[in-house]
C-alpha positions as CSV (number, residue, x, y, z in Angstrom):
1,M,21.5,-5.5,16.9
2,R,21.9,-2.6,19.4
3,K,18.8,-0.6,20.2
4,M,20.0,2.7,18.9
5,T,21.1,1.2,15.6
6,E,17.8,-0.7,15.3
7,K,15.8,2.5,16.0
8,N,17.9,4.4,13.4
9,L,17.4,1.8,10.7
10,K,13.6,1.7,11.4
11,E,13.5,5.5,11.1
12,A,15.6,5.3,7.9
13,F,13.3,2.6,6.5
14,A,10.3,4.8,7.2
15,G,11.9,7.9,5.6
16,E,13.1,6.0,2.5
17,S,9.7,4.4,2.1
18,Q,7.9,7.7,2.3
19,A,10.4,9.3,-0.1
20,H,9.9,6.4,-2.6
21,M,6.2,6.8,-2.6
22,K,6.2,10.6,-2.6
23,Y,8.6,10.8,-5.6
24,A,6.5,8.2,-7.5
25,I,3.4,10.4,-6.9
26,F,5.4,13.5,-7.9
27,A,6.4,11.7,-11.1
28,E,2.8,11.1,-12.0
29,K,2.1,14.8,-11.5
30,A,5.1,15.9,-13.5
31,E,3.9,13.6,-16.3
32,E,0.4,15.2,-16.2
33,D,2.1,18.6,-16.4
34,G,3.9,17.5,-19.6
35,L,7.4,17.4,-17.9
36,K,8.5,14.0,-19.1
37,N,12.2,14.4,-18.0
38,V,11.2,15.7,-14.6
39,A,8.9,12.7,-14.3
40,R,11.7,10.4,-15.3
41,L,14.0,12.0,-12.7
42,F,11.4,11.5,-10.0
43,R,10.9,7.8,-11.0
44,A,14.6,7.1,-11.0
45,I,15.2,8.6,-7.6
46,S,12.1,6.9,-6.3
47,F,13.7,3.6,-7.3
48,A,16.9,4.5,-5.5
49,E,14.9,5.3,-2.4
50,L,13.2,1.8,-2.8
51,V,16.7,0.2,-2.9
52,H,17.6,2.1,0.3
53,A,14.4,0.9,2.1
54,K,15.0,-2.7,1.0
55,N,18.5,-2.6,2.3
56,H,17.4,-1.3,5.6
57,L,14.6,-3.9,5.9
58,K,17.1,-6.6,5.2
59,A,19.6,-5.2,7.8
60,L,16.7,-5.2,10.3
61,G,16.1,-8.9,9.6
62,Q,12.6,-8.2,8.6
63,M,12.6,-9.9,5.2
64,G,11.3,-13.4,5.7
65,D,10.2,-16.2,3.5
66,S,6.9,-15.8,1.6
67,M,4.9,-17.4,4.5
68,D,6.4,-15.0,7.0
69,N,6.0,-12.0,4.6
70,L,2.3,-12.9,4.1
71,Q,1.7,-13.1,7.8
72,T,3.4,-9.7,8.3
73,A,1.1,-8.3,5.5
74,I,-2.0,-9.9,7.2
75,D,-1.0,-8.5,10.6
76,G,-0.4,-5.0,9.1
77,E,-3.7,-4.9,7.2
78,T,-5.6,-6.2,10.2
79,Y,-4.0,-3.6,12.5
80,E,-5.0,-0.9,10.0
81,V,-8.6,-2.2,9.8
82,E,-9.1,-2.9,13.5
83,E,-7.1,-0.2,15.2
84,M,-5.3,2.5,13.2
85,Y,-8.0,3.7,10.8
86,P,-10.8,3.5,13.3
87,A,-8.8,5.7,15.7
88,F,-7.8,8.1,12.8
89,R,-11.4,8.3,11.7
90,A,-12.6,9.2,15.2
91,V,-10.2,12.1,15.3
92,A,-11.1,13.3,11.8
93,D,-14.8,13.0,12.7
94,L,-14.2,15.0,15.9
95,Q,-12.4,17.7,14.0
96,N,-14.8,17.6,11.1
97,E,-12.0,17.2,8.6
98,R,-13.9,16.1,5.4
99,G,-10.9,15.3,3.2
100,A,-9.3,13.2,5.9
101,Q,-12.6,11.4,6.6
102,Q,-12.9,10.4,3.0
103,S,-9.3,9.4,2.6
104,I,-9.4,7.3,5.8
105,N,-12.7,5.7,4.8
106,Y,-11.4,4.7,1.4
107,A,-8.3,3.2,2.9
108,L,-10.2,1.4,5.7
109,Q,-12.6,-0.3,3.3
110,A,-9.9,-1.3,0.8
111,E,-7.6,-2.7,3.6
112,K,-10.4,-5.1,4.6
113,V,-10.2,-6.6,1.1
114,H,-6.4,-6.7,1.1
115,A,-6.3,-8.7,4.4
116,G,-8.6,-11.3,3.0
117,M,-6.6,-11.6,-0.2
118,Y,-3.4,-12.1,1.7
119,Q,-5.1,-14.7,3.9
120,S,-6.1,-16.6,0.8
121,A,-2.6,-16.4,-0.5
122,K,-1.1,-17.6,2.8
123,Q,-3.5,-20.7,2.7
124,A,-2.4,-21.5,-0.8
125,V,1.3,-21.2,0.1
126,A,0.8,-23.3,3.2
127,S,-0.7,-26.1,1.1
128,G,2.4,-26.0,-1.1
129,S,1.2,-24.0,-4.1
130,D,1.0,-20.5,-5.5
131,I,-2.4,-18.7,-5.2
132,K,-4.8,-19.2,-8.1
133,I,-5.9,-15.7,-8.9
134,G,-7.2,-13.9,-12.0
135,A,-6.7,-10.3,-13.0
136,I,-6.6,-7.9,-10.1
137,Y,-8.1,-4.5,-10.5
138,I,-7.4,-1.5,-8.3
139,C,-9.5,1.6,-8.2
140,K,-7.2,4.6,-8.9
141,K,-9.4,6.9,-6.7
142,C,-9.8,4.9,-3.5
143,G,-7.7,1.7,-3.7
144,Y,-10.6,-0.8,-3.7
145,T,-9.2,-4.1,-4.9
146,V,-11.1,-6.8,-6.8
147,E,-10.1,-10.0,-8.6
148,G,-11.7,-11.0,-11.9
149,E,-13.0,-7.9,-13.5
150,A,-13.5,-4.3,-12.6
151,P,-17.1,-3.5,-11.4
152,K,-19.1,-1.0,-13.4
153,R,-18.8,1.4,-10.4
154,C,-16.5,1.1,-7.5
155,P,-18.5,0.0,-4.4
156,I,-16.5,2.4,-2.2
157,C,-16.2,5.6,-4.1
158,G,-18.4,5.2,-7.1
159,A,-15.7,5.6,-9.7
160,P,-16.4,4.1,-13.1
161,S,-14.7,0.9,-14.3
162,A,-12.4,3.0,-16.5
163,E,-10.8,4.3,-13.3
164,F,-9.5,0.8,-12.4
165,K,-5.9,-0.3,-13.1
166,E,-5.4,-4.0,-14.1
167,F,-2.6,-6.1,-12.6
């Protein structure tokens, strides 16, 4: 693939990915505001943006088998933990941006857990089987992730167990 086309597809993937997430978040807000049809519209178009992002990722040749995809996920989570969020935190600290400090800390702590979970999954797949995992709970406030059951209080943000979503 030529460099300019590759650059364009990467930018398009980033834009479509952001639109997908943004519209999904907007749908939640519309639902909270009692606007069910606006929420449905946001969810529908969010899905369309996901389709676009998926097509771009495939065109870039970045959709691998499950082992490749797990390694990509491990690499991404590790980068966030070791490089990206520490650098972002330093800037937020320097500029005394409280909201950013909290958001970055929540993500940093949760990403550490995610990297470990992906590593366990990769080991299982490498041995020829699917991962053995129970219910997964995600804190709706900070993204902390735990297998088994939700804690009484989130160890990162202190949210009660009722604030965890089960997967």
